[in-house]
Structure formats: structure tokens, C-alpha cells
C-alpha positions as CSV (number, residue, x, y, z in Angstrom):
1,M,19.0,6.7,4.4
2,G,16.0,8.7,5.5
3,L,15.4,10.2,8.9
4,F,12.6,7.8,9.7
5,R,13.1,4.1,9.1
6,S,10.5,1.3,9.0
7,R,11.3,-1.1,11.7
8,E,9.9,-4.2,10.0
9,I,12.7,-6.6,8.8
10,L,11.4,-8.1,5.5
11,G,14.3,-10.5,5.0
12,I,18.0,-11.0,4.3
13,A,19.7,-10.4,1.0
14,G,20.8,-13.7,-0.6
15,E,24.4,-12.4,-1.0
16,T,24.5,-11.4,2.6
17,L,23.4,-14.8,3.8
18,E,25.9,-16.5,1.5
19,F,28.7,-14.3,3.0
20,A,27.7,-15.3,6.5
21,L,27.5,-19.0,5.6
22,T,31.0,-18.9,4.0
23,A,32.5,-16.9,6.8
24,S,31.1,-19.4,9.3
25,E,32.5,-22.3,7.4
26,Q,35.9,-20.7,7.1
27,T,36.0,-19.9,10.8
28,H,35.1,-23.6,11.8
29,P,35.8,-25.1,14.3
30,N,35.6,-21.8,16.0
31,E,32.4,-19.7,16.3
32,Y,31.9,-16.8,13.9
33,M,30.1,-13.5,15.0
34,G,29.0,-10.3,13.4
35,F,26.4,-7.6,13.6
36,L,23.6,-7.2,11.0
37,R,22.9,-4.0,9.2
38,A,19.8,-3.3,7.0
39,D,18.8,-0.9,4.2
40,E,15.3,0.4,3.4
41,A,13.6,-1.9,0.9
42,S,12.7,1.0,-1.4
43,T,16.4,1.8,-1.9
44,L,17.0,-1.7,-3.1
45,G,14.3,-1.5,-5.8
46,L,11.6,-3.3,-3.8
47,D,8.1,-1.8,-3.7
48,R,7.5,-2.4,0.0
49,D,8.0,-0.7,3.3
50,G,10.5,-2.3,5.6
51,Q,14.2,-3.2,5.7
52,V,16.3,-5.9,4.2
53,I,19.5,-7.1,5.9
54,T,22.3,-6.3,3.6
55,D,25.5,-6.3,5.6
56,V,27.4,-8.2,8.2
57,V,29.7,-5.9,10.2
58,I,32.7,-7.7,11.7
59,V,34.1,-6.0,14.8
60,P,37.9,-5.9,15.2
61,G,39.2,-7.8,18.2
62,T,36.4,-10.4,18.2
63,E,37.7,-13.4,20.0
64,S,36.3,-16.8,19.0
65,G,36.7,-20.4,20.1
66,P,34.9,-23.7,19.6
67,T,32.1,-22.8,22.1
68,S,31.8,-19.0,22.1
69,A,32.6,-15.8,20.4
70,K,33.2,-12.6,22.3
71,V,32.8,-9.2,20.6
72,Q,34.8,-6.3,21.8
73,T,32.0,-3.8,21.6
74,M,34.3,-0.9,22.4
75,Y,35.6,-1.4,18.8
76,Q,32.2,-1.4,17.2
77,P,31.9,1.6,14.8
78,T,29.6,4.2,16.3
79,D,27.9,4.8,12.9
80,V,26.7,1.2,12.6
81,Q,23.0,0.9,13.3
82,S,22.7,-2.8,14.1
83,V,19.4,-4.6,13.6
84,G,20.7,-7.8,15.2
85,S,23.5,-10.3,15.1
86,V,24.7,-13.4,13.3
87,H,26.9,-16.2,14.8
88,S,27.7,-19.8,14.1
89,H,27.4,-22.9,16.2
90,P,30.1,-25.3,15.0
91,N,28.2,-28.2,16.7
92,G,25.4,-27.6,14.3
93,V,22.7,-26.9,16.9
94,L,20.3,-24.3,15.6
95,R,18.9,-23.2,19.0
96,P,20.1,-20.3,21.1
97,S,22.0,-21.0,24.3
98,D,21.5,-19.0,27.5
99,A,24.6,-17.0,26.6
100,D,23.1,-16.3,23.2
101,L,19.8,-15.1,24.7
102,A,21.7,-12.7,26.9
103,T,23.2,-11.1,23.8
104,F,19.9,-11.0,21.9
105,T,18.7,-7.8,23.7
106,R,20.4,-5.6,21.1
107,G,18.5,-5.7,17.8
108,E,15.4,-7.6,16.6
109,V,16.8,-10.4,14.4
110,H,19.4,-12.9,15.4
111,I,20.7,-15.6,13.1
112,I,22.4,-18.8,14.2
113,I,24.3,-20.7,11.5
114,G,25.2,-24.4,12.1
115,A,27.7,-26.8,10.7
116,P,27.9,-27.9,7.9
117,Y,27.0,-24.3,6.8
118,G,24.8,-25.1,3.8
119,R,21.9,-23.0,2.5
120,G,19.5,-24.6,4.9
121,D,21.7,-24.7,8.0
122,W,20.5,-21.5,9.7
123,Q,17.6,-20.2,11.7
124,A,16.5,-16.6,12.6
125,F,15.2,-15.7,16.1
126,D,13.6,-12.6,17.7
127,S,15.1,-10.8,20.7
128,D,13.3,-13.2,23.0
129,G,14.8,-16.3,21.4
130,Y,11.7,-17.4,19.5
131,E,12.1,-18.7,16.0
132,R,11.0,-16.2,13.3
133,E,10.6,-16.3,9.6
134,L,13.2,-14.5,7.6
135,D,12.8,-14.5,3.8
136,I,15.8,-14.7,1.5
137,V,15.4,-11.6,-0.7
138,D,16.9,-11.4,-4.2
139,V,18.3,-7.9,-4.5
140,D,21.4,-6.5,-6.2
141,L,23.9,-5.2,-3.7
142,S,26.1,-2.8,-5.4
143,D,29.7,-2.6,-4.2
144,E,29.8,1.0,-5.3
145,E,27.7,2.1,-2.3
146,F,30.2,0.5,0.1
147,F,33.4,1.5,-1.7
148,D,32.5,5.0,-2.9
149,I,35.8,5.5,-4.7
150,T,36.9,4.8,-8.3
151,Q,40.1,3.2,-9.6
152,A,40.9,6.5,-11.4
153,E,40.7,8.4,-8.1
154,I,43.0,5.8,-6.5
155,D,45.5,6.1,-9.4
156,A,45.4,10.0,-9.2
157,E,46.1,9.9,-5.4
158,L,49.0,7.4,-5.9
159,R,50.5,9.7,-8.6
160,A,50.2,12.7,-6.4
161,E,52.0,10.9,-3.5
162,Q,54.8,9.7,-5.9
163,D,55.2,13.3,-7.2
164,T,55.5,14.6,-3.6
165,A,58.0,11.9,-2.7
166,Q,60.1,12.8,-5.7
167,Q,60.1,16.5,-4.8
168,D,61.2,15.7,-1.3
169,D,64.1,13.7,-2.7
170,D,65.2,16.5,-5.1
171,P,68.5,17.9,-3.8
172,E,68.4,20.8,-6.2
173,D,65.0,22.0,-5.0
174,D,65.6,25.1,-3.0
175,G,62.0,25.7,-2.3
176,G,61.9,28.8,-4.4
177,F,59.0,30.4,-6.3
178,L,59.0,27.9,-9.2
179,S,59.2,24.7,-7.0
180,W,55.4,24.7,-6.4
181,L,54.9,24.2,-10.2
182,R,56.4,20.8,-10.2
């Protein structure tokens, strides 16, 4: 990510929207809530300036019920640059409530997803609560960027831990000069 970011939000990645729709449906009849994170369009292979929403960050300790969701902001990772929020309305209403508007001050795009959580059951709003257009962008979101570790690295680490555990259990190991070779 560069030092200077374009502030214009071009849209939301289709995979990210599908994730939010599915999470909202699975949380029903309670509300679902998360923060939105974006990447520069150019890093996603788009020949445009601006950002595309690519991630939904779920904050641990979020409490949700049928009429509200409360985020424990003290648990929000400090390295997350949020461009807005996403939450569901189990009653299907795609309009922000007064409580929603009070939370829209942080970020520039806020998405409300309503039951029954289909591809057309959402609406984006700006920080003042006015409807705004938000295109669904077809980009490839690679898991490799999020999980920057390979299976071979995981296997090597597990083997090293097993070797260490076996050495700790070896009653004949006196800790002498040759013990570090094992």
C-alpha cells in the first residue's frame, strides 16, 4: 500500500459483498456488523485511480441482537484503516436508523444488508446517511495476500516443535556438546 491513497471508493469486490451477505444471513435473526477495508484499484489489476472495498473486518467481542449490534472498538486492530462499515437489518429495512447515523461518522461508505440477504438486498450510504452508488467490481482477491504463509512453512514449523518436544522428553540427554546437533 502506498503512502498516499486515493480517497474515492470505486466499488466493492463481488467476493466481499457475497461474504457480507452470507455472514448476515448466518447471523439472522441477530444483526451482523463489521468494518470495511479497501485496496488501491491499481493493485487489483484495474486501470483506475481509487479504492475497491476488499475486506470485512470482524471485531472480537461484537455483541449482536435482533435490533442492534454493538462493536467493542477497543478490540479493533490498530492497523485497520476502515473506509466504512457494514451491518444487517434482520427486518429487511434498507434505511439507516438514528443509531446507524450516529455510527456513520467513521468512514465514507456504509452498507446496510436486509433480509432475505439476496444479491439485491443491500444499499450503500455516505457518512450523512444519503444513498450512494456502489458498483460491484469483479476482481480476483487472492488469499495469498491475507495468509502470507505456505503449507510447507507450517509443516516445517510443526516438525521443529515436535523435535523440540522429543528432545525435552529424552531422559538420556545431558545437555552436553552433541545435544544441540539433534
